[in-house]
N, C-alpha and C positions, 0 to 999 in steps of 0.2 A: 734240518739236522745239521747244516754246515753252521747256521747260527748258534746252533745249541753247542757245538763242540767248541767254535771261538770264545763263545761266552765263559767258558770255564776259566777262562783268564780273569773275568770279573770274580768268580768265584775265589780263587787265588789271593786276588787282590783283597777281597773281604776277610777272607780266613787269616791271612797273614797279617793284617791290620788289627784283628781284634783278639788273635790267640794269646798275644803278649800280656793282655790285662789278667789272665789267670796263671800264667807260666811265671811271671815276674814275681809273684808272690813266694814260690817256692825257689826261685833263682836267688832271691835276695837273701833267702835263710841259709842256702848252700854255700854261697860264696860270699856272705856278710858284707853285702854292699853298702856303701853310705848312700844318701840321699841323692847326692849328686852323681854318684856312679851308677844307681837306677836311672837317673834322668837321662844319661848319656846313652846307656843301654837301650832305653825306650825311644830316644831321639835319632839315634842312629839309623831307623828305618826311614825317618823323613828326610834325613840328610840323603840317603840312597835315592828316595823318591825323587828329590831335586835333580839329582845328576842323572838319573833315568830319563826324567822328562825333556831334560836339556840336549841330552845327546841322541835320543831315539829319534827324533824327527828326520834327521838328516838321512839315519839309517834306513827308516821307512821309505823315504822318497827315491834312495839309491837302489836298495836292494829288495825292497817290496814288503807290503805288508805281512803276507805269510811267512816270508824268511825271518823276519823281527818278532813275530809271535812265538815261532819255534824257538828262536835264541831266548825269549823270555822265558820259556818253560825250563829251558835247560839252567838259565840264570837262576830261577825259583829253586828248582831242585837242588843246586850247587849249594846255595845260601842256605836251604834247610839242613842238609846234611852237615855244613859246618855248624850250624846252631846246635845240633843234635850231638855232634861230638866235641863241643866246645868245653874245654878244661879250664878255661881262665876268662876274665872278664875281656881280654884283648880279641880273644878268639870269638867270642860271642858277639862282640860290636861289630867285627868284620863280617861275620856271617849276618846279622842284621842288616849292615850297610848292603851287601849282595841282595839280600831279599828285598830291601828297599829298591834297588836298581831295577828288578823285576816289576816290582809295583808301579814304579813311576813310568816304566815304558808300556806296561800292558794297560796303564790307566787312560792311554789315548791310541796306542796301537789296536786293540779291540775294538772300540768303536768306529774307528776309521774304517778297518777292515769290514765290519757289519754294514756300514753305511754304502760302501762301495760294492756289496754283493746282493743288495737289497732292492727289489722294484720300488717305486715312489709310493704306491698304496700300501705297503707294508713296511717301509722303512723305519718309523717311528717305533713300531712294536719290535722289530728284530734288533733294532740298536739299543733299545732299551732293556733286552734281555741282560745286557752286561751289567746294567744297574740292579737288576732283579736278582742276580746272581751275587752280585757285591753284598747285599742286603742278606741272603742267605748265608753267604760265606761268614758273615759277621756272627749271626745266630749260631751256626754249625760249629763256631770257634769258641763260643761260650759253653756249648753243649760238650764239647771234647775237653774243655778246661774242667768241667765238672765232673767228667767220667774219671778224669786221671789225677784230679786233684789230692786224694786221698793215698796215692801210691808213692813209694820212694823213688825219686828220679821221676816222678811224673811230668815235670816239664819236658824232659826230652821225648816223651811219647807225644806230648801236645805238638810239638814242632813237627816230629816225624810224621803225623796224621796229613799234614801239608804235602806230602810228597805224592800222595796218591792223584789229587788233581792236577799236579804237576805232569806226572806220567800220562794222565788222559788227555791233556791239552797238547804235549808234544808229540803223542802218537797220532792223535786225531787228525792234527794239522797236516799231517803227511798225505792223507788221502783226499784234502779238499783243493780246490783249484786255488791258484793265484787270484788277486784281485783283478777282474777284467777291466777295470778302469786305470788301474795301474799299468797293465800291461798295454793298454791302447795309448797311454801317455809315454810309453817308452817307445813306440812304433811298431809293437807286435799285434797288428791289427788280427791275423790269423789265429793266434793263440788267444786273444780276447775274445773273438766269437766262440771258440771252442769252450772256453771258461763259462761264457753266457749260457752256452747249451746245456752244460752241465748242472746249471744252476737253474735250468727251465726257463730262461729268458731268451727272447729272440730278438728284441728292439736292439737297434743300433746305438751303440754309445757317444760315437763322435764322427763327425764328418771326416773323411779322408784327408783334407787341406788342413785340419785341424790336429792329425796325428802327431806331427812334428814338434807341436808345442808341450815340449816335453823336459824342458828345463825351467828351474825356478831358483831363486836365490834369495839370501835374507836381505838384501837391498831392494829386491822387488816387493817383498811384504812391507817395507816401510815407504813405498812410493805413494804419491797422493791418492792413486786408485784405491789402493788396498788397505791403506792406513785406516781408515773408517770401518772396515769387517774385521780388522784386528782387534780395533777398541772395544768392539760390540762383543767380540770373544772373551777379551779380558773382562769386561765388564760383567757378563753374565757370571762370569766366574768369582768377580768381587762379590757380587750380591749372594751368591751361593755361600760362600764362606762366611761373611761378615752379618749375616743374619744368624749366625751362632750355632749351625748344624753339629760342628764338632765339638762344642761345649757338651751336647746332648750325648753324642757319642762316646767320647772321652770321660766325662765327668758326670754323667747321670747319676751315677750312686752318689756322689758327692752332693748333688743339687738335692737330691731326695732326703738325703740325711739333714742336710740344712732345713729341710721343710717339715722334719719332723718323724721319720721314720727312725726308730730306736736301734735296730741292729744292722750290722753289715748285710747278712742275708736277706732281710726284709728289702732293702734299698736294692740288692743286686737282684733279687726276682721281679722287682718292679721294672728294672731296667730290660730284663728278659722280655717283659710284656710290652714295653716299648719298641723293641727290636722286632717283635713278632708282627706289631701294627705296622712297621715300616716295609716288611715283606708283604704282608696283604694288601697293602694301598700301593706298592710298586705293582704288582700284580695287577691292580686295577689300572694303573697308569698304562700298563702294556696295551690293555684293551682299548683305552680311550684315546691315546694319542693320535692315531689315525683316524678316528672317528669325529673327535670333537676339534683337535687341533692343537698347536703349541701354545699360541697366546693366550685362549681362553682359559686353559690349565694354568699358565703362568699368573694370570690376573686373579683368579680364583684362590689359587694356592698362597700367593703372597699375602692377599687380604686376609686369609685365615691364619696364615703364620704370624702376621702382625698383630692381628686380634689376641692369639694364644700368647704370644710374648708380653703383650700390654697386661693380659691378665694375669701372669706370671709374675709380672713387676708389682702390679697392684697387690697380689697376694703376699708377697714378700713386704711390701711396703706397709700393709695394715695387718700383718701376722698376729699382732696381739688381739684383733678383734674377732680372728677366725678360729682361734683356739686349735682343737682337736681337729677340726676339718682343714687346717691347712694344707696337710700332705695329700688330701685327695683332690683339692685344688690343684696342686702343682701337679699330681699325676694326670688329672683331666686336661690342664694345659698343654703338657708336655706329649700327650696323645692326640691331641688337635694339631699341635704344631708338627710333629713328625708325619702324621697323616696328611697334612696339607703339603709339607716338602716332599714326600715320596710320590706324590701326583704331579709336582711340578718342578721346582728347582732341582730335585734329585736326579730324573732320567732327562729332564729337557736341557740342562745346562751341557751335558756330554753330547746330547743328541744335536743339538744347534752347532756345535763347533766341528762336528762330522759333516755338517752339511753346507755350511755358507762360505768355505774357502775354495778357491779355483783349484783345479787338479794337481797342475804342476808344482804347486807349494803346499797341497794340503797336509802333507805330513809334518812338514817342518812348522807350519802354522798352528796346527793342533798342538805340536810339541810346546810351543811358546804359550799357548793358552793353559796347557796343562801345567807348565812350570809355574804360571802366575797362580793357578789353582792350589798347588803345594806351598807355593811360598805365603798366600795368604791362609792356609791352612794353619802353617806353622806359627804366624802371627796371632791368630786369633787362639790356638791352643796355649801358647807360651804366656798369653796376656790375660787370660781368663781370671785366674785365680788372684793375680794382682789387681785386675779390675774390680773384682768382688771386694778385695780388702779396701780399695781406695773410695768406692762410690756404693758400696753395699750391692748385694744381689739384685735388688729391685732397679738400681740405677744401672747395673749392667744390662739387664734383659730391656729396660727401657731404650737404651742405647742401640740394642739390636733391632728393636722394634722400630725405631726412626730410620735404620738403615733399610729395614723390609719396606716401609712406606716409599722413600727414595727409590727402592728398586722397583717397587711397581710403577712408578711413572718411567723408570727408564726402560723396562719391558714394554711398556705400552707405547712408548714414541720412538724407539730406536731397534727393536728386535722384530725382525721379520716372521712372517707365517709361512711356513716351509711344508705344510701338510700337502701330500699328494703331487709335489712339484718335484720333477726330475732334478738330479744335481747339475745335469747339463745346462737346463733352463734357467736354474739360479745362476749359474756362472755366466751364461749369455747375458743377462741382466747387469751382473757385475761387471763385465767388461765394457758394457754399452753406458756405463757411468750413472745408473739408477741409484738412487739413495739406499741404503741398507735396508730399511725398514720396508722398501717396496719390492724388494727382490722376489722374484718369481711371479708378480702379480701381472706381467703382459704376456707370460708364456704359459701360464699354468692352465 
């Protein structure tokens, strides 16, 4: 129940990311935006995400994960109301920027909290509830857009719908315990034990002589001992984004139209189908992560993602030979791609960065990894159409496939297997100087 309430932050993340796709169609007509103004309104949320990811880590380490998530719900609510009430482009941009602050903070604070309240044998499933809720939030936003698309000022109702999950998150977190690991790191051993009992766990988190290790700094993150694990966290985010996932999220209708779908409606419904596959396969990932493990799913997922991207590149390259079947090849390739992503890089990227960092700097470290994720997201989103123009669609997808192949080797030789290993044992191996890929192998 605690994980479900906290994961509502993922629902907000997904909803506020996807809702603009339908709302912007009405907004452009009502305010007579130019293409540049439209890009600014859409891009404002990404700027907010970067700011939220950059600033939230220090707050999470200082004030606690619960407090930051509650603050995130308040920020979401404020930004939503500003968007609903916007009477000008500037007000709308500010509202989207505030919403972005919430998304950027929630994108790491929620999995961080989930990882620290979860027992080792269920951590993969519970942390991945956040990714599941993100995928559900995206699909819900598409449906809300459809419901209000025919109404006057329907875009305001589209945004307003996001207020409900913000209220659920903020109110629900009031009744949840603080992270017991954060309490222990701050020296509140008795409060940490009480929090564990509320969560149905009795095991000790830290040795008494370790409870004072409650401070960390950015300089410590850059130390030779922690630098490798920081690079692995940033590396997994690079692979997650530069294999092209957000070209599918943001540009799937465009891809389908280039593949041969004649109407906007047909391309959009094909996109909804891809979104549903994302949800269903993320549900499968929640069940598999603590059974099969992180690395086997990463290996299989990256293999099939690369294969799908190569198939998509080949279909565009030899489009003249496929004729009318081209669009179905594109649909099939994207379905395989999104299914493979949903059981591998999608949830595991966020899961790993919630597991591999030491407690005293975990919030700040996750903030840096999340900041890199949003930075990579921006680069991919802003370069895709230009890349298509420069090297044709097949060249763009071939490039992403090459990064997927390189990512397979990266995950194989640098990413640790953390299934069933307590966060304390992973940290003990890190402080003992073991290579990142072997974290948890001596104490699991």
